[in-house]
N, CA and C atoms as an extended XYZ file, in Angstrom:
561
Properties=species:S:1:pos:R:3:atomname:S:1:resname:S:1:resid:I:1 pbc="F F F"
N        94.726       89.666       57.370 N   MET     1
C        94.935       91.114       57.469 CA  MET     1
C        93.728       91.753       58.161 C   MET     1
N        93.998       92.525       59.177 N   GLU     2
C        92.931       93.185       59.931 CA  GLU     2
C        92.420       94.410       59.185 C   GLU     2
N        91.160       94.740       59.428 N   SER     3
C        90.598       95.961       58.850 CA  SER     3
C        90.843       97.115       59.828 C   SER     3
N        90.609       98.333       59.349 N   LEU     4
C        90.777       99.518       60.183 CA  LEU     4
C        89.865       99.440       61.412 C   LEU     4
N        88.609       99.029       61.204 N   ASP     5
C        87.659       98.933       62.317 CA  ASP     5
C        88.135       97.943       63.374 C   ASP     5
N        88.675       96.806       62.917 N   GLU     6
C        89.171       95.802       63.872 CA  GLU     6
C        90.346       96.357       64.678 C   GLU     6
N        91.238       97.080       64.008 N   ILE     7
C        92.393       97.674       64.693 CA  ILE     7
C        91.903       98.671       65.747 C   ILE     7
N        90.932       99.509       65.372 N   LEU     8
C        90.410      100.511       66.306 CA  LEU     8
C        89.736       99.852       67.510 C   LEU     8
N        88.899       98.845       67.245 N   LEU     9
C        88.191       98.165       68.334 CA  LEU     9
C        89.168       97.452       69.272 C   LEU     9
N        90.131       96.756       68.687 N   GLU    10
C        91.118       96.030       69.491 CA  GLU    10
C        91.944       96.996       70.336 C   GLU    10
N        92.326       98.121       69.749 N   SER    11
C        93.125       99.111       70.472 CA  SER    11
C        92.327       99.702       71.627 C   SER    11
N        91.065      100.030       71.359 N   GLU    12
C        90.227      100.597       72.412 CA  GLU    12
C        90.067       99.586       73.552 C   GLU    12
N        89.875       98.323       73.203 N   ASP    13
C        89.718       97.269       74.207 CA  ASP    13
C        90.973       97.159       75.076 C   ASP    13
N        92.148       97.181       74.453 N   LYS    14
C        93.406       97.075       75.209 CA  LYS    14
C        93.583       98.289       76.139 C   LYS    14
N        93.205       99.480       75.633 N   MET    15
C        93.334      100.686       76.456 CA  MET    15
C        92.379      100.620       77.650 C   MET    15
N        91.150      100.144       77.401 N   GLU    16
C        90.165       99.980       78.484 CA  GLU    16
C        90.726       99.049       79.559 C   GLU    16
N        91.374       97.975       79.108 N   LYS    17
C        91.926       97.000       80.055 CA  LYS    17
C        93.030       97.632       80.902 C   LYS    17
N        93.817       98.515       80.320 N   SER    18
C        94.857       99.206       81.090 CA  SER    18
C        94.247      100.069       82.184 C   SER    18
N        93.176      100.792       81.831 N   VAL    19
C        92.500      101.653       82.810 CA  VAL    19
C        91.881      100.782       83.912 C   VAL    19
N        91.237       99.689       83.510 N   GLU    20
C        90.598       98.776       84.471 CA  GLU    20
C        91.645       98.150       85.396 C   GLU    20
N        92.778       97.771       84.822 N   PHE    21
C        93.862       97.183       85.617 CA  PHE    21
C        94.340       98.179       86.677 C   PHE    21
N        94.505       99.442       86.265 N   LEU    22
C        94.956      100.467       87.207 CA  LEU    22
C        93.927      100.635       88.325 C   LEU    22
N        92.660      100.603       87.953 N   HIS    23
C        91.585      100.728       88.939 CA  HIS    23
C        91.706       99.606       89.987 C   HIS    23
N        91.936       98.373       89.513 N   GLN    24
C        92.110       97.228       90.424 CA  GLN    24
C        93.346       97.418       91.304 C   GLN    24
N        94.435       97.878       90.710 N   GLU    25
C        95.668       98.103       91.463 CA  GLU    25
C        95.433       99.135       92.574 C   GLU    25
N        94.722      100.207       92.227 N   PHE    26
C        94.443      101.255       93.202 CA  PHE    26
C        93.568      100.740       94.336 C   PHE    26
N        92.658       99.816       94.049 N   ASN    27
C        91.803       99.258       95.104 CA  ASN    27
C        92.639       98.553       96.167 C   ASN    27
N        93.748       97.948       95.752 N   GLY    28
C        94.605       97.256       96.697 CA  GLY    28
C        95.596       98.174       97.393 C   GLY    28
N        95.677       99.414       96.936 N   LEU    29
C        96.602      100.379       97.537 CA  LEU    29
C        95.936      100.975       98.770 C   LEU    29
N        96.591      100.835       99.891 N   ARG    30
C        95.969      101.171      101.163 CA  ARG    30
C        95.857      102.674      101.386 C   ARG    30
N        94.650      103.096      101.704 N   THR    31
C        94.453      104.469      102.182 CA  THR    31
C        94.249      104.332      103.678 C   THR    31
N        93.829      105.353      104.345 N   GLY    32
C        93.628      105.271      105.787 CA  GLY    32
C        92.336      104.578      106.167 C   GLY    32
N        91.518      104.221      105.179 N   LYS    33
C        90.213      103.632      105.474 CA  LYS    33
C        90.236      102.129      105.251 C   LYS    33
N        89.429      101.418      106.036 N   ALA    34
C        89.297       99.972      105.867 CA  ALA    34
C        88.459       99.703      104.626 C   ALA    34
N        88.886       98.753      103.812 N   SER    35
C        88.142       98.371      102.627 CA  SER    35
C        88.357       96.887      102.372 C   SER    35
N        87.273       96.149      102.076 N   PRO    36
C        87.439       94.717      101.793 CA  PRO    36
C        88.418       94.461      100.651 C   PRO    36
N        88.542       95.416       99.716 N   SER    37
C        89.426       95.208       98.564 CA  SER    37
C        90.900       95.097       98.965 C   SER    37
N        91.243       95.516      100.196 N   LEU    38
C        92.622       95.371      100.660 CA  LEU    38
C        93.011       93.904      100.810 C   LEU    38
N        92.031       93.049      101.137 N   VAL    39
C        92.355       91.659      101.451 CA  VAL    39
C        91.630       90.634      100.593 C   VAL    39
N        90.559       91.021       99.901 N   GLU    40
C        89.709       90.008       99.265 CA  GLU    40
C        90.404       89.171       98.198 C   GLU    40
N        91.453       89.691       97.574 N   ASN    41
C        92.130       88.921       96.526 CA  ASN    41
C        93.408       88.223       97.001 C   ASN    41
N        93.659       88.258       98.307 N   ILE    42
C        94.803       87.521       98.858 CA  ILE    42
C        94.519       86.031       98.681 C   ILE    42
N        95.517       85.277       98.194 N   THR    43
C        95.291       83.844       98.002 CA  THR    43
C        95.701       83.082       99.260 C   THR    43
N        94.828       82.144       99.617 N   VAL    44
C        95.010       81.332      100.813 CA  VAL    44
C        95.191       79.884      100.369 C   VAL    44
N        96.146       79.185      100.993 N   ASP    45
C        96.335       77.761      100.704 CA  ASP    45
C        95.273       77.005      101.502 C   ASP    45
N        94.183       76.656      100.838 N   TYR    46
C        93.049       76.005      101.492 CA  TYR    46
C        93.013       74.545      101.056 C   TYR    46
N        93.449       73.660      101.943 N   TYR    47
C        93.550       72.230      101.637 CA  TYR    47
C        94.306       71.980      100.330 C   TYR    47
N        95.430       72.661      100.182 N   GLY    48
C        96.291       72.443       99.028 CA  GLY    48
C        95.885       73.189       97.766 C   GLY    48
N        94.808       73.977       97.841 N   THR    49
C        94.344       74.717       96.674 CA  THR    49
C        94.475       76.221       96.939 C   THR    49
N        95.060       76.943       96.006 N   ALA    50
C        95.160       78.399       96.149 CA  ALA    50
C        93.774       78.987       95.893 C   ALA    50
N        93.187       79.581       96.946 N   THR    51
C        91.823       80.097       96.869 CA  THR    51
C        91.818       81.549       97.317 C   THR    51
N        91.036       82.389       96.614 N   ARG    52
C        90.968       83.798       97.002 CA  ARG    52
C        90.189       83.930       98.305 C   ARG    52
N        90.632       84.833       99.149 N   LEU    53
C        90.047       85.012      100.474 CA  LEU    53
C        88.543       85.271      100.410 C   LEU    53
N        88.103       86.053       99.415 N   LYS    54
C        86.678       86.376       99.367 CA  LYS    54
C        85.808       85.144       99.095 C   LYS    54
N        86.422       84.043       98.623 N   GLU    55
C        85.667       82.813       98.407 CA  GLU    55
C        85.644       81.943       99.663 C   GLU    55
N        86.487       82.266      100.648 N   LEU    56
C        86.587       81.465      101.870 CA  LEU    56
C        85.916       82.101      103.074 C   LEU    56
N        85.624       83.408      102.974 N   ALA    57
C        85.157       84.097      104.170 CA  ALA    57
C        84.312       85.315      103.821 C   ALA    57
N        83.489       85.698      104.773 N   GLY    58
C        82.770       86.961      104.665 CA  GLY    58
C        83.719       88.059      105.124 C   GLY    58
N        83.780       89.147      104.373 N   ILE    59
C        84.681       90.245      104.714 CA  ILE    59
C        83.826       91.480      104.932 C   ILE    59
N        83.926       92.065      106.126 N   ALA    60
C        83.094       93.227      106.449 CA  ALA    60
C        83.956       94.345      107.016 C   ALA    60
N        83.444       95.565      106.935 N   THR    61
C        84.112       96.715      107.544 CA  THR    61
C        83.088       97.408      108.453 C   THR    61
N        82.929       96.885      109.686 N   PRO    62
C        81.938       97.444      110.598 CA  PRO    62
C        82.294       98.858      111.086 C   PRO    62
N        83.571       99.192      111.028 N   GLU    63
C        84.034      100.526      111.429 CA  GLU    63
C        84.991      101.033      110.355 C   GLU    63
N        85.175      102.355      110.263 N   PRO    64
C        86.057      102.905      109.211 CA  PRO    64
C        87.500      102.386      109.248 C   PRO    64
N        87.961      101.947      110.420 N   ARG    65
C        89.351      101.496      110.537 CA  ARG    65
C        89.465      100.033      110.940 C   ARG    65
N        88.473       99.208      110.581 N   LEU    66
C        88.513       97.806      110.977 CA  LEU    66
C        87.935       96.916      109.879 C   LEU    66
N        88.682       95.857      109.558 N   ILE    67
C        88.184       94.831      108.639 CA  ILE    67
C        87.970       93.577      109.481 C   ILE    67
N        86.812       92.944      109.318 N   VAL    68
C        86.531       91.700      110.026 CA  VAL    68
C        86.345       90.596      108.990 C   VAL    68
N        87.105       89.519      109.171 N   ILE    69
C        87.035       88.378      108.258 CA  ILE    69
C        86.435       87.211      109.023 C   ILE    69
N        85.302       86.712      108.524 N   ASN    70
C        84.593       85.624      109.174 CA  ASN    70
C        84.604       84.414      108.243 C   ASN    70
N        85.511       83.447      108.476 N   PRO    71
C        85.641       82.306      107.561 CA  PRO    71
C        84.394       81.414      107.573 C   PRO    71
N        84.025       80.915      106.410 N   TYR    72
C        82.900       79.982      106.317 CA  TYR    72
C        83.273       78.669      106.990 C   TYR    72
N        84.550       78.322      106.933 N   ASP    73
C        85.059       77.108      107.563 CA  ASP    73
C        86.060       77.542      108.647 C   ASP    73
N        85.680       77.404      109.946 N   PRO    74
C        86.555       77.869      111.029 CA  PRO    74
C        87.956       77.249      111.010 C   PRO    74
N        88.095       76.055      110.426 N   SER    75
C        89.417       75.427      110.389 CA  SER    75
C        90.377       76.171      109.456 C   SER    75
N        89.855       77.086      108.652 N   ALA    76
C        90.700       77.839      107.724 CA  ALA    76
C        91.307       79.081      108.368 C   ALA    76
N        90.923       79.385      109.616 N   LEU    77
C        91.407       80.604      110.284 CA  LEU    77
C        92.924       80.765      110.240 C   LEU    77
N        93.639       79.727      110.625 N   ALA    78
C        95.104       79.817      110.686 CA  ALA    78
C        95.698       80.064      109.304 C   ALA    78
N        95.184       79.364      108.298 N   ALA    79
C        95.692       79.534      106.925 CA  ALA    79
C        95.417       80.952      106.423 C   ALA    79
N        94.244       81.489      106.749 N   ILE    80
C        93.883       82.855      106.318 CA  ILE    80
C        94.825       83.854      106.984 C   ILE    80
N        95.024       83.694      108.300 N   GLU    81
C        95.901       84.605      109.037 CA  GLU    81
C        97.319       84.578      108.456 C   GLU    81
N        97.814       83.369      108.185 N   LYS    82
C        99.155       83.197      107.632 CA  LYS    82
C        99.271       83.887      106.263 C   LYS    82
N        98.243       83.743      105.429 N   SER    83
C        98.261       84.345      104.090 CA  SER    83
C        98.245       85.868      104.150 C   SER    83
N        97.484       86.427      105.087 N   ILE    84
C        97.435       87.894      105.225 CA  ILE    84
C        98.806       88.412      105.643 C   ILE    84
N        99.460       87.705      106.573 N   MET    85
C       100.805       88.107      107.003 CA  MET    85
C       101.783       88.021      105.820 C   MET    85
N       101.669       86.941      105.037 N   ALA    86
C       102.584       86.719      103.911 CA  ALA    86
C       102.346       87.712      102.776 C   ALA    86
N       101.117       88.229      102.663 N   ALA    87
C       100.787       89.157      101.571 CA  ALA    87
C       101.529       90.476      101.721 C   ALA    87
N       102.008       90.757      102.942 N   ASN    88
C       102.845       91.933      103.176 CA  ASN    88
C       102.174       93.224      102.725 C   ASN    88
N       100.912       93.425      103.137 N   VAL    89
C       100.190       94.646      102.773 CA  VAL    89
C       100.244       95.678      103.898 C   VAL    89
N       101.098       95.435      104.882 N   GLY    90
C       101.306       96.419      105.936 CA  GLY    90
C       100.230       96.421      107.001 C   GLY    90
N        99.501       95.310      107.138 N   ILE    91
C        98.471       95.215      108.170 CA  ILE    91
C        98.672       93.919      108.948 C   ILE    91
N        98.344       93.959      110.237 N   THR    92
C        98.555       92.786      111.091 CA  THR    92
C        97.204       92.232      111.556 C   THR    92
N        96.913       90.984      111.198 N   PRO    93
C        95.638       90.388      111.612 CA  PRO    93
C        95.664       89.948      113.075 C   PRO    93
N        94.496       90.005      113.725 N   MET    94
C        94.348       89.503      115.090 CA  MET    94
C        93.286       88.414      115.055 C   MET    94
N        93.669       87.209      115.485 N   ASN    95
C        92.799       86.048      115.432 CA  ASN    95
C        92.257       85.777      116.829 C   ASN    95
N        90.921       85.763      116.993 N   ASP    96
C        90.355       85.476      118.318 CA  ASP    96
C        89.759       84.067      118.388 C   ASP    96
N        90.060       83.243      117.376 N   GLY    97
C        89.554       81.876      117.381 CA  GLY    97
C        88.260       81.710      116.586 C   GLY    97
N        87.557       82.815      116.340 N   ARG    98
C        86.314       82.745      115.551 CA  ARG    98
C        86.411       83.614      114.291 C   ARG    98
N        86.916       84.817      114.472 N   VAL    99
C        87.057       85.743      113.342 CA  VAL    99
C        88.450       86.366      113.391 C   VAL    99
N        88.826       86.976      112.273 N   ILE   100
C        90.093       87.712      112.217 CA  ILE   100
C        89.740       89.190      112.107 C   ILE   100
N        90.318       89.965      113.001 N   ARG   101
C        90.109       91.414      112.961 CA  ARG   101
C        91.415       92.048      112.476 C   ARG   101
N        91.261       93.009      111.591 N   ILE   102
C        92.442       93.715      111.092 CA  ILE   102
C        92.236       95.208      111.316 C   ILE   102
N        92.886       95.761      112.339 N   PRO   103
C        92.799       97.208      112.535 CA  PRO   103
C        93.677       97.915      111.490 C   PRO   103
N        93.138       98.947      110.905 N   ILE   104
C        93.884       99.706      109.895 CA  ILE   104
C        94.503      100.911      110.597 C   ILE   104
N        95.842      100.930      110.711 N   PRO   105
C        96.484      102.049      111.417 CA  PRO   105
C        96.381      103.361      110.630 C   PRO   105
N        96.429      104.429      111.362 N   GLU   106
C        96.449      105.769      110.767 CA  GLU   106
C        97.718      105.880      109.927 C   GLU   106
N        97.616      106.493      108.759 N   LEU   107
C        98.803      106.646      107.911 CA  LEU   107
C        99.593      107.876      108.333 C   LEU   107
N       100.913      107.721      108.414 N   SER   108
C       101.766      108.871      108.702 CA  SER   108
C       101.903      109.702      107.423 C   SER   108
N       102.311      110.938      107.585 N   GLU   109
C       102.504      111.824      106.427 CA  GLU   109
C       103.519      111.208      105.456 C   GLU   109
N       104.585      110.631      106.015 N   GLU   110
C       105.623      110.017      105.194 CA  GLU   110
C       105.058      108.845      104.379 C   GLU   110
N       104.252      108.010      105.046 N   ARG   111
C       103.649      106.841      104.382 CA  ARG   111
C       102.673      107.294      103.288 C   ARG   111
N       101.942      108.362      103.553 N   ARG   112
C       101.007      108.889      102.539 CA  ARG   112
C       101.772      109.314      101.279 C   ARG   112
N       102.894      109.988      101.484 N   LYS   113
C       103.696      110.444      100.340 CA  LYS   113
C       104.265      109.256       99.572 C   LYS   113
N       104.670      108.215      100.307 N   GLU   114
C       105.156      106.994       99.663 CA  GLU   114
C       104.060      106.366       98.806 C   GLU   114
N       102.848      106.276       99.380 N   LEU   115
C       101.719      105.685       98.651 CA  LEU   115
C       101.409      106.472       97.381 C   LEU   115
N       101.515      107.789       97.458 N   ILE   116
C       101.264      108.615       96.271 CA  ILE   116
C       102.323      108.343       95.205 C   ILE   116
N       103.588      108.176       95.637 N   LYS   117
C       104.643      107.837       94.670 CA  LYS   117
C       104.338      106.510       93.987 C   LYS   117
N       103.882      105.523       94.779 N   VAL   118
C       103.539      104.209       94.230 CA  VAL   118
C       102.385      104.361       93.232 C   VAL   118
N       101.377      105.139       93.597 N   ALA   119
C       100.226      105.358       92.721 CA  ALA   119
C       100.660      106.034       91.416 C   ALA   119
N       101.571      106.991       91.517 N   LYS   120
C       102.058      107.684       90.316 CA  LYS   120
C       102.827      106.726       89.411 C   LYS   120
N       103.623      105.839       90.026 N   ARG   121
C       104.368      104.863       89.235 CA  ARG   121
C       103.408      103.894       88.536 C   ARG   121
N       102.394      103.429       89.273 N   MET   122
C       101.396      102.539       88.665 CA  MET   122
C       100.709      103.230       87.487 C   MET   122
N       100.364      104.506       87.677 N   SER   123
C        99.699      105.271       86.621 CA  SER   123
C       100.593      105.409       85.400 C   SER   123
N       101.858      105.718       85.643 N   GLU   124
C       102.777      105.899       84.519 CA  GLU   124
C       102.955      104.592       83.754 C   GLU   124
N       103.003      103.460       84.473 N   ASP   125
C       103.106      102.156       83.798 CA  ASP   125
C       101.929      101.947       82.840 C   ASP   125
N       100.740      102.334       83.259 N   GLN   126
C        99.558      102.145       82.408 CA  GLN   126
C        99.528      103.166       81.264 C   GLN   126
N       100.038      104.377       81.510 N   ARG   127
C       100.136      105.357       80.414 CA  ARG   127
C       101.066      104.813       79.328 C   ARG   127
N       102.190      104.222       79.767 N   VAL   128
C       103.146      103.642       78.822 CA  VAL   128
C       102.478      102.504       78.052 C   VAL   128
N       101.701      101.674       78.748 N   ALA   129
C       101.001      100.566       78.090 CA  ALA   129
C       100.045      101.106       77.021 C   ALA   129
N        99.336      102.177       77.343 N   ILE   130
C        98.398      102.775       76.382 CA  ILE   130
C        99.160      103.354       75.183 C   ILE   130
N       100.282      104.001       75.445 N   ARG   131
C       101.078      104.556       74.335 CA  ARG   131
C       101.621      103.439       73.443 C   ARG   131
N       101.958      102.298       74.064 N   ASN   132
C       102.421      101.149       73.270 CA  ASN   132
C       101.305      100.627       72.372 C   ASN   132
N       100.087      100.601       72.893 N   VAL   133
C        98.932      100.181       72.088 CA  VAL   133
C        98.775      101.152       70.913 C   VAL   133
N        98.914      102.459       71.200 N   ARG   134
C        98.806      103.470       70.139 CA  ARG   134
C        99.861      103.234       69.063 C   ARG   134
N       101.099      103.000       69.485 N   ARG   135
C       102.184      102.794       68.518 CA  ARG   135
C       101.903      101.572       67.641 C   ARG   135
N       101.493      100.457       68.274 N   GLU   136
C       101.176       99.242       67.504 CA  GLU   136
C       100.051       99.501       66.506 C   GLU   136
N        99.007      100.173       66.971 N   ALA   137
C        97.859      100.451       66.099 CA  ALA   137
C        98.273      101.351       64.934 C   ALA   137
N        99.061      102.383       65.230 N   ASN   138
C        99.524      103.280       64.165 CA  ASN   138
C       100.340      102.521       63.121 C   ASN   138
N       101.202      101.611       63.590 N   ASP   139
C       102.001      100.802       62.658 CA  ASP   139
C       101.104       99.932       61.788 C   ASP   139
N       100.092       99.303       62.397 N   LEU   140
C        99.171       98.456       61.630 CA  LEU   140
C        98.402       99.263       60.587 C   LEU   140
N        97.953      100.456       60.994 N   ILE   141
C        97.197      101.312       60.064 CA  ILE   141
C        98.093      101.744       58.904 C   ILE   141
N        99.344      102.123       59.192 N   LYS   142
C       100.275      102.543       58.134 CA  LYS   142
C       100.579      101.379       57.191 C   LYS   142
N       100.685      100.155       57.752 N   ASP   143
C       100.911       98.967       56.921 CA  ASP   143
C        99.722       98.721       55.991 C   ASP   143
N        98.510       98.891       56.540 N   LEU   144
C        97.302       98.711       55.718 CA  LEU   144
C        97.351       99.656       54.519 C   LEU   144
N        97.709      100.916       54.775 N   GLN   145
C        97.736      101.912       53.712 CA  GLN   145
C        98.852      101.599       52.715 C   GLN   145
N       100.012      101.171       53.238 N   LYS   146
C       101.155      100.857       52.386 CA  LYS   146
C       100.825       99.685       51.445 C   LYS   146
N       100.053       98.716       51.956 N   ASN   147
C        99.685       97.544       51.162 CA  ASN   147
C        98.502       97.809       50.226 C   ASN   147
N        98.044       99.045       50.207 N   GLY   148
C        96.976       99.405       49.280 CA  GLY   148
C        95.583       99.020       49.756 C   GLY   148
N        95.429       98.660       51.027 N   ASN   149
C        94.122       98.277       51.558 CA  ASN   149
C        93.391       99.436       52.229 C   ASN   149
N        94.004      100.634       52.164 N   LEU   150
C        93.436      101.785       52.855 CA  LEU   150
C        93.847      103.059       52.120 C   LEU   150
N        92.902      103.989       51.959 N   SER   151
C        93.252      105.259       51.310 CA  SER   151
C        93.992      106.142       52.315 C   SER   151
N        94.648      107.175       51.784 N   GLU   152
C        95.367      108.091       52.681 CA  GLU   152
C        94.418      108.788       53.640 C   GLU   152
N        93.231      109.165       53.130 N   ASP   153
C        92.243      109.839       53.982 CA  ASP   153
C        91.799      108.923       55.126 C   ASP   153
N        91.544      107.635       54.783 N   ASP   154
C        91.134      106.684       55.820 CA  ASP   154
C        92.271      106.449       56.818 C   ASP   154
N        93.508      106.402       56.301 N   ARG   155
C        94.665      106.246       57.190 CA  ARG   155
C        94.722      107.416       58.167 C   ARG   155
N        94.608      108.626       57.646 N   ASP   156
C        94.672      109.814       58.502 CA  ASP   156
C        93.530      109.826       59.518 C   ASP   156
N        92.335      109.422       59.073 N   ALA   157
C        91.188      109.363       59.993 CA  ALA   157
C        91.452      108.310       61.084 C   ALA   157
N        92.007      107.167       60.684 N   GLY   158
C        92.320      106.103       61.639 CA  GLY   158
C        93.357      106.536       62.656 C   GLY   158
N        94.402      107.192       62.174 N   LEU   159
C        95.450      107.678       63.079 CA  LEU   159
C        94.879      108.719       64.047 C   LEU   159
N        93.992      109.563       63.538 N   GLY   160
C        93.334      110.570       64.384 CA  GLY   160
C        92.477      109.922       65.464 C   GLY   160
N        91.757      108.878       65.067 N   GLU   161
C        90.894      108.170       66.023 CA  GLU   161
C        91.734      107.478       67.107 C   GLU   161
N        92.851      106.871       66.706 N   ILE   162
C        93.748      106.226       67.675 CA  ILE   162
C        94.267      107.273       68.664 C   ILE   162
N        94.623      108.452       68.172 N   GLN   163
C        95.123      109.509       69.060 CA  GLN   163
C        94.017      109.965       70.014 C   GLN   163
N        92.790      110.071       69.499 N   ARG   164
C        91.655      110.480       70.338 CA  ARG   164
C        91.445      109.450       71.467 C   ARG   164
N        91.492      108.158       71.109 N   LEU   165
C        91.330      107.088       72.110 CA  LEU   165
C        92.450      107.157       73.150 C   LEU   165
N        93.673      107.394       72.667 N   THR   166
C        94.824      107.489       73.568 CA  THR   166
C        94.624      108.630       74.559 C   THR   166
N        94.259      109.812       74.043 N   ASP   167
C        94.055      110.983       74.906 CA  ASP   167
C        92.953      110.711       75.929 C   ASP   167
N        91.867      110.098       75.473 N   GLU   168
C        90.714      109.814       76.346 CA  GLU   168
C        91.107      108.875       77.487 C   GLU   168
N        91.846      107.814       77.162 N   HIS   169
C        92.213      106.833       78.188 CA  HIS   169
C        93.298      107.357       79.123 C   HIS   169
N        94.200      108.175       78.615 N   ILE   170
C        95.216      108.764       79.492 CA  ILE   170
C        94.550      109.746       80.457 C   ILE   170
N        93.525      110.449       79.977 N   LYS   171
C        92.777      111.349       80.863 CA  LYS   171
C        92.081      110.540       81.967 C   LYS   171
N        91.530      109.378       81.612 N   GLN   172
C        90.894      108.526       82.631 CA  GLN   172
C        91.912      108.114       83.694 C   GLN   172
N        93.127      107.784       83.261 N   ILE   173
C        94.191      107.405       84.200 CA  ILE   173
C        94.545      108.590       85.098 C   ILE   173
N        94.661      109.776       84.501 N   ASP   174
C        94.977      110.974       85.288 CA  ASP   174
C        93.887      111.246       86.321 C   ASP   174
N        92.615      111.060       85.917 N   ASP   175
C        91.489      111.268       86.840 CA  ASP   175
C        91.528      110.264       87.986 C   ASP   175
N        91.815      108.985       87.655 N   LEU   176
C        91.921      107.951       88.700 CA  LEU   176
C        93.035      108.318       89.685 C   LEU   176
N        94.163      108.771       89.154 N   LEU   177
C        95.298      109.133       90.004 CA  LEU   177
C        94.930      110.306       90.917 C   LEU   177
N        94.280      111.316       90.362 N   ALA   178
C        93.892      112.481       91.168 CA  ALA   178
C        92.951      112.064       92.301 C   ALA   178
N        92.007      111.180       91.999 N   THR   179
C        91.073      110.680       93.018 CA  THR   179
C        91.820      109.907       94.090 C   THR   179
N        92.763      109.071       93.669 N   LYS   180
C        93.521      108.258       94.630 CA  LYS   180
C        94.392      109.163       95.520 C   LYS   180
N        95.002      110.174       94.928 N   GLU   181
C        95.824      111.106       95.720 CA  GLU   181
C        94.964      111.779       96.787 C   GLU   181
N        93.758      112.199       96.409 N   THR   182
C        92.852      112.832       97.354 CA  THR   182
C        92.495      111.866       98.471 C   THR   182
N        92.196      110.605       98.101 N   ASP   183
C        91.862      109.573       99.092 CA  ASP   183
C        93.003      109.358      100.079 C   ASP   183
N        94.222      109.253       99.559 N   VAL   184
C        95.381      108.962      100.407 CA  VAL   184
C        95.666      110.127      101.344 C   VAL   184
N        95.526      111.340      100.867 N   MET   185
C        95.874      112.506      101.693 CA  MET   185
C        94.781      112.860      102.690 C   MET   185
N        93.572      112.309      102.497 N   GLU   186
C        92.448      112.586      103.398 CA  GLU   186
C        92.742      111.973      104.768 C   GLU   186
N        92.628      112.757      105.804 N   VAL   187
C        92.910      112.253      107.159 CA  VAL   187
C        91.625      111.806      107.816 C   VAL   187
């Protein structure tokens, strides 16, 4: 049987992970600017092993609209290019035999609105995940009290703390979304 403190800590940890996950998802969501995070986690079949691109190559953004990928092993160029195409992130790599250049096209107004819809959906998924954590925690706290392991005052304090954590993490998600919307709409 878990204690109230364990339930609170576990719930906070799960909520933090939801916010962190959304942050990672947003990093992969393309804005009009070049960013290594657009490609660094693409997996490449490197001699039969699925390897993340950032472990196979140096990734740089020498210009605001250009990503340059310089493989540590030149023989991996074709595999890297193939993986970027397969990742379907809406960018086309250009291979010159030594490095891969990826020009980042200007986003159309329509594409920007689509990206914002995607960002809103991602945010809502994480809000739902946080609310699910809240519901589970509330059920555990009520069970503790029902089984006589917690006073009513402690139960009420625990439920209040869970709600405070929920509100705090949902606000973090809303802030991340607002920042991402600003980034996407910036020309």
